[in-house]
Steps between C-alpha positions, in 0.01 A plus 500: 500500500222627736144425395145585605383199716328229318148474645341204344726232344394204295724191469434257226602131541456529878448106540854439388806527726626828381155669475419381858831619646472837325147554620598410855793742483301795370214449743748555787551857361305748702478738209311262285114503571404183319668208328285292264632171365345335197542154348282229357547262794490572866836559676631218738713743689321740748486845367430692810318831417548462140160452326474219268284524197463197264517632151659411174693788358413380151139607557366853505414449873852614590399844371201511739731405800759784416231749458273414793794494740668811355821316470789732439790247481509157326774249562484237215654178600249272332747352248507126475848360486453128582191396301329174592232596230527503116725750353214675313329546850810640655562763217114602547563543868816699456445718196110526472486552872752783498325673206171499697670616807669779329198613328328529832786701639494725194126580553519565878539865601637394840786313369853649547752205522562180340763246608552205270699173576690399176791289449870500386378225269414778253859516405498147388808262517734482209865412429529845366376687809696779650697418834244719682147629395415856598131621483598678166605189332287301250499118490735348246246232431160607631299232670262328268290293737401446857491735797793698363302600190196572728705731706617687186147546384397616846767763496390613165144566630637669807690737262185571309313592826774720603463692173117539556529594865821695526376605853561155636814402682585156345770269630596192321731246684691238314573239756773230489383163608347512854657264766416459868324261741157581368559480124373221275585547138622310200850581631453373849338186371800450262746533793291235697529231238667167624775547223522851360570510130722771358567578137807334383784753424337794684527644832274819508531808720185532718356782720231487768307730707382404849151502563536743789703742284228470226229590744689793625559643142126457431412678829736784427349546152161499632537756770753728325519627145762337285383502139685301241632143431725346744698177504481317846753233617724422784869609466751262319444186300519127540599245244236217485771243589595703795139514630445129454829414679400739783162334521656151514285417191612206271496617141584354161587688180289384213465613126230777455270275281495229775413731791107443436550138635616653841198732479283201501678384827448848639119457450502182701727593788519889521153629372662643197291569180795404272780735376359801315713637215557816698621307808729286286658804331551658839669188634723501192601863464402662825430875536643783704347847559625827643325630795681832515186707419301343784770549750537867392128570491415343839843562666467145621680173445347149539538326837579172316762450229419242234721251687329577826149466354594157359650386834191610691275307261734182507497510879130532523456201266767295681693496185827621667519206734774247461397225255478228782282722715258555203483124428427436868226768509346339182488151667332646818212632284 
């Protein structure tokens, strides 16, 4: 759908991999006059002509930034998914930060568009789930903790803003798990464990979205008008067992109550922060989302299927090498 060109775009979470990539993509658009990136820490990736402002979106300062720069488009990517800080702090960053940001958007007369990164985790993971979730489906067992619950609360506040500012174009994107060479997440750390634990008796269906496709969807939503909620994932699914075999990962099925022991091993060898309840449920029951609405809205298909996204990640990590080659590489380190 054609849209009036975004003049001044503000990207939250610009110091993380997704925020930096989106900012770099948007700044290459000659129709965008300014790209402003905000975060609490300086970015490690060069941002080109993107202007970095160090600000905590939980504070009223974010309203001053939006007002003074006459921001007309906000791309909200500042949702913490792999916390290395206490859970209470993460919830504050995700939920309180979003509330403050949306309040600033509501007050700004220049605002015309909001793009929000959400997650397919809002559907939860349950043995009673439908085969495929559409955007109209409600979770059978709503998430009760962690990032998934945060994402549900964020979407609730976004709906409230949409009611108060019906003039805004609001796009909410429910992404499947990101994969690709640049992605670092609880999932990628799980896949890098020396021995990967799986839940005994379960082989979940999984979907992934390649980082390149995710960035392209965010770009399209920013420079065009596509209001609504949209599921985002690569075509097709992979069983967890298929993914692990294709990556050459040794794995062992264990009873669900015992998997925390392997979480401790993950802390030592893969940089994990243990197995969160939502990650464990996903690794037990999986989740599949329908992306028909997005394909119809954008007249676009992702370049990478779920299988291809996983293959690209595995190749970049050296996981797809034969076992003997990986052992030799480890000995050379």
